C-alpha positions as CSV (number, residue, x, y, z in Angstrom):
1,M,62.6,102.8,88.4
2,N,65.3,100.2,88.1
3,L,65.0,96.4,88.1
4,L,65.5,96.1,91.8
5,D,62.7,98.6,92.5
6,K,60.3,96.6,90.2
7,L,61.3,93.3,91.9
8,E,60.8,94.8,95.3
9,Q,57.3,96.0,94.5
10,K,56.3,92.5,93.3
11,F,58.2,90.3,95.7
12,G,59.1,92.5,98.6
13,K,56.6,90.9,100.9
14,Y,58.4,87.6,100.7
15,A,61.7,88.9,101.9
16,I,63.2,87.2,105.0
17,R,63.3,89.7,107.9
18,D,66.4,89.9,110.1
19,L,68.3,87.7,107.7
20,P,71.7,88.6,109.4
21,K,70.5,86.6,112.4
22,Y,70.0,83.5,110.3
23,I,73.3,83.9,108.5
24,V,75.1,84.1,111.9
25,I,73.3,80.9,113.0
26,C,74.6,79.2,109.9
27,Y,78.2,80.1,110.9
28,V,77.6,79.0,114.4
29,I,76.4,75.6,113.1
30,G,79.6,75.5,110.9
31,A,81.8,76.3,113.9
32,V,80.2,73.6,116.0
33,I,80.6,71.1,113.2
34,D,84.2,72.0,112.8
35,L,84.7,71.6,116.5
36,V,83.2,68.2,116.9
37,A,83.8,66.7,113.4
38,P,86.6,68.6,111.6
39,D,86.4,66.6,108.4
40,M,82.7,66.6,108.0
41,Y,82.4,69.9,106.2
42,L,84.7,69.0,103.3
43,N,83.6,65.4,103.1
44,Y,79.8,65.9,103.2
45,L,78.8,69.6,103.2
46,A,81.0,71.7,101.0
47,L,80.1,73.0,97.6
48,N,81.6,70.2,95.4
49,P,80.0,70.0,91.9
50,Y,81.3,66.5,91.4
51,M,79.5,65.2,94.4
52,I,76.4,67.3,93.8
53,L,76.0,65.8,90.3
54,R,76.1,62.4,91.8
55,G,73.2,62.9,94.1
56,Q,74.5,64.9,97.1
57,V,72.2,67.9,96.3
58,W,72.1,69.0,99.9
59,R,75.5,70.5,99.4
60,L,73.8,73.4,97.5
61,I,72.6,74.5,101.0
62,T,75.0,73.1,103.5
63,F,78.0,74.8,102.0
64,L,76.7,77.9,103.8
65,F,77.9,76.2,107.0
66,A,81.5,76.9,106.1
67,P,83.6,77.3,109.3
68,L,85.3,80.7,109.6
69,V,88.6,79.5,111.2
70,N,90.0,76.5,112.9
71,M,87.9,76.1,116.1
72,R,90.2,73.7,117.9
73,S,91.8,76.4,120.1
74,V,90.6,79.0,122.6
75,I,92.0,81.7,120.4
76,G,90.0,80.4,117.4
77,I,86.8,80.3,119.4
78,L,87.3,83.8,120.7
79,F,88.1,85.0,117.2
80,V,84.9,83.5,115.8
81,V,82.8,85.1,118.6
82,F,84.3,88.5,117.9
83,V,83.9,88.2,114.1
84,L,80.3,87.1,114.3
85,M,79.4,90.0,116.6
86,F,81.0,92.5,114.2
87,Y,79.5,90.7,111.2
88,Y,76.0,90.8,112.6
89,S,76.4,94.5,113.4
90,I,77.5,95.3,109.8
91,C,74.8,93.2,108.2
92,S,72.0,94.5,110.4
93,S,73.0,98.1,109.4
94,L,73.0,97.2,105.8
95,E,69.5,95.6,106.1
96,R,68.2,98.7,107.9
97,V,69.5,101.0,105.2
98,W,68.8,98.9,102.1
99,G,65.7,97.3,103.4
100,S,65.2,93.6,103.9
101,F,64.4,92.8,100.3
102,R,67.6,94.4,98.9
103,F,69.8,92.8,101.5
104,N,68.1,89.4,100.7
105,M,68.8,89.9,97.0
106,Y,72.5,90.9,97.7
107,M,73.0,87.7,99.6
108,L,71.0,85.5,97.1
109,T,72.7,86.8,94.0
110,G,76.1,86.4,95.7
111,I,75.3,82.8,96.8
112,L,73.9,81.9,93.4
113,G,76.9,83.4,91.7
114,T,79.2,81.3,93.9
115,I,77.3,78.1,92.9
116,I,77.3,79.0,89.2
117,G,81.1,79.8,89.4
118,A,81.8,76.4,91.0
119,F,80.0,74.6,88.2
120,L,81.7,76.7,85.6
121,V,85.1,75.8,87.0
122,Y,84.1,72.1,87.2
123,A,83.0,72.3,83.5
124,I,86.4,73.6,82.5
125,A,88.3,71.1,84.7
126,P,86.0,68.1,85.3
127,S,88.8,66.0,86.7
128,A,89.7,68.5,89.4
129,Y,88.6,68.7,93.0
130,V,86.5,71.9,93.0
131,I,85.5,73.5,96.3
132,M,84.1,77.0,96.7
133,D,82.4,78.9,99.6
134,T,81.1,82.4,100.4
135,Y,84.2,83.7,102.1
136,Y,84.9,86.5,99.6
137,L,81.2,87.4,99.5
138,Q,81.4,88.2,103.2
139,L,84.5,90.4,102.6
140,T,82.5,92.5,100.1
141,L,79.8,93.0,102.7
142,F,82.3,95.1,104.6
143,L,83.0,97.1,101.4
144,A,79.3,97.7,101.1
145,Y,79.1,98.9,104.7
146,A,82.1,101.2,104.2
147,S,80.6,102.7,101.1
148,L,77.5,103.8,103.2
149,F,79.3,104.7,106.4
150,P,82.9,105.8,105.5
151,E,83.3,108.1,108.4
152,V,82.2,105.7,111.1
153,Q,85.0,105.1,113.6
154,V,85.7,101.8,115.2
155,L,88.3,100.6,117.7
156,L,90.7,98.2,115.9
157,Y,91.6,95.3,118.3
158,G,89.5,97.3,120.8
159,I,92.2,99.9,121.2
160,I,93.2,101.7,118.0
161,P,90.5,104.2,116.7
162,I,90.2,104.1,112.9
163,K,87.6,105.0,110.3
164,I,85.8,102.4,108.4
165,K,86.9,103.7,105.1
166,W,90.6,103.0,105.8
167,I,89.8,99.4,106.9
168,A,87.8,99.1,103.6
169,W,90.9,100.0,101.6
170,L,92.8,97.4,103.5
171,D,90.0,94.9,102.8
172,A,90.2,95.8,99.0
173,A,94.0,95.4,99.1
174,L,93.5,92.0,100.8
175,L,91.2,90.9,98.0
176,V,93.8,92.0,95.4
177,Y,96.5,90.1,97.3
178,Y,94.4,87.0,97.4
179,F,93.7,87.3,93.7
180,V,97.4,87.7,92.8
181,T,98.8,85.1,95.1
182,A,96.1,82.4,94.7
183,G,98.5,80.2,92.8
184,S,98.3,78.4,89.4
185,G,96.5,75.2,90.4
186,I,92.8,74.5,90.6
187,F,92.4,76.0,94.0
188,G,93.9,79.2,92.9
189,F,91.6,79.3,89.9
190,C,88.6,78.7,92.2
191,S,89.7,81.5,94.5
192,R,90.1,84.0,91.6
193,V,86.6,83.1,90.2
194,A,85.0,83.5,93.7
195,I,86.7,86.9,94.1
196,V,85.6,88.2,90.7
197,I,82.0,87.0,91.3
198,S,81.9,88.6,94.8
199,L,83.3,91.9,93.5
200,L,80.9,92.0,90.6
201,N,78.0,91.4,93.0
202,F,79.2,94.3,95.2
203,L,79.7,96.7,92.2
204,V,76.2,96.0,90.8
205,Y,74.5,96.9,94.1
206,F,76.9,99.8,94.7
207,F,76.0,101.5,91.4
208,A,72.4,100.6,91.7
209,G,72.2,102.3,95.1
210,R,74.0,105.4,93.7
211,N,71.5,105.6,90.9
212,G,68.5,105.7,93.2
213,T,67.9,107.1,96.6
214,K,71.2,107.9,98.4
215,Y,71.7,105.9,101.6
216,R,73.5,108.0,104.1
217,P,73.7,108.1,107.9
218,K,72.0,111.5,108.1
219,E,68.9,110.0,106.4
220,I,68.8,107.1,108.9
221,K,69.1,109.7,111.7
222,R,66.1,111.6,110.2
223,K,64.2,108.3,110.2
224,Q,65.0,107.7,113.9
225,K,64.3,111.3,114.8
226,F,60.7,111.0,113.7
227,K,60.2,107.6,115.3
228,K,57.0,107.3,117.3
229,H,54.4,104.7,118.2
230,V,51.7,104.0,115.6
231,Q,48.2,104.2,117.0
232,Q,46.1,101.5,115.5
233,T,42.3,101.6,114.9
234,Q,40.7,98.2,115.6
235,G,40.1,96.4,112.3
236,V,40.9,99.4,110.1
237,A,44.4,100.2,108.7
238,R,45.5,103.8,109.2
239,H,48.8,103.4,107.3
240,Q,49.7,101.6,104.1
241,C,53.1,101.5,102.2
242,A,52.8,102.8,98.7
243,V,55.4,100.2,97.5
244,C,54.6,96.9,99.2
245,H,51.0,97.8,100.3
246,R,51.6,96.4,103.8
247,T,49.7,98.0,106.7
248,E,50.2,98.0,110.5
249,L,47.6,95.2,110.6
250,D,50.0,93.0,108.6
251,D,52.9,93.7,111.0
252,P,52.4,95.7,114.2
253,T,56.2,96.5,114.4
254,L,56.2,98.3,111.0
255,E,56.8,102.1,111.1
256,F,55.4,104.4,108.4
257,R,56.5,107.9,107.3
258,F,55.4,110.3,104.6
259,C,58.1,111.2,102.1
260,S,58.8,115.0,101.9
261,K,60.4,114.6,98.4
262,C,57.4,113.0,96.7
263,D,54.7,115.1,95.1
264,G,51.5,114.2,97.1
265,N,50.8,112.3,100.3
266,Y,52.8,109.1,99.7
267,E,53.4,107.0,102.8
268,Y,56.1,104.3,103.1
269,C,57.1,101.6,105.5
270,Q,60.5,101.5,107.2
271,D,61.8,99.2,104.4
272,H,61.0,101.5,101.6
273,L,61.2,105.0,103.0
274,F,64.8,105.3,101.8
275,T,64.6,103.0,98.8
276,H,61.5,104.0,96.8
277,T,61.5,106.0,93.6
278,H,60.2,109.5,94.3
279,V,56.9,110.4,92.7
280,K,57.2,113.6,90.7
281,H,54.2,115.2,88.8
282,N,54.9,117.3,85.7
283,H,53.6,120.8,86.4
284,K,52.7,122.9,83.4
């Protein structure tokens, strides 16, 4: 059992469900702000250690409202709508496969890493204008999705059929390009730090996932194949997750399944069916 498993057992019940929806809402807020007050984000909301240390602590949260692109054109608005729809689809898939807790942790560690990185850059160059956001963290989410669903095919620009794994290679090449061409100034240094932090965050969760239960589309299909309505007994729980101990009385929308790979009758909720450590008894 790795550290993530232990944390999930202890704190899994506090995970934010459907986190992708709230992330998209943050971007929508950022898009609206950029549309009505273009200078507001940089002046009052961005992750700027200098201003945070002088009392503007709200920036530790509001930097998440970073606008994706320039919203002052029809093309920009259409692009944001397309990107957010695609982004929500990817993040929702990751949450379903990883479980809410692990997806929460991926985003939390990435965000905290970005904040720490910004303050480290400011400590090195206190006289510089340091600004960082989660742009590169969002790019690594696509890498995480491609590592789980490499053979999924999408229509590039709505026309060209292409597998996700090839777009992921393009995404990785783009990160390398950004790293190499970031420039020699403080903004270039900030970009390189943000890229390194985001990639480290992805690699930690990638190898953690490979070390435990494998997350593959066929396992998700197996979960969906056995989907059925849970019959509840008034006042008495019929199902309980062996990891987080939640029952259908805690959340009527939860689904429960027994794991065929565990020794014994161990039942798990939808968030832990594919993420738990299999129970094996030593037979003499």
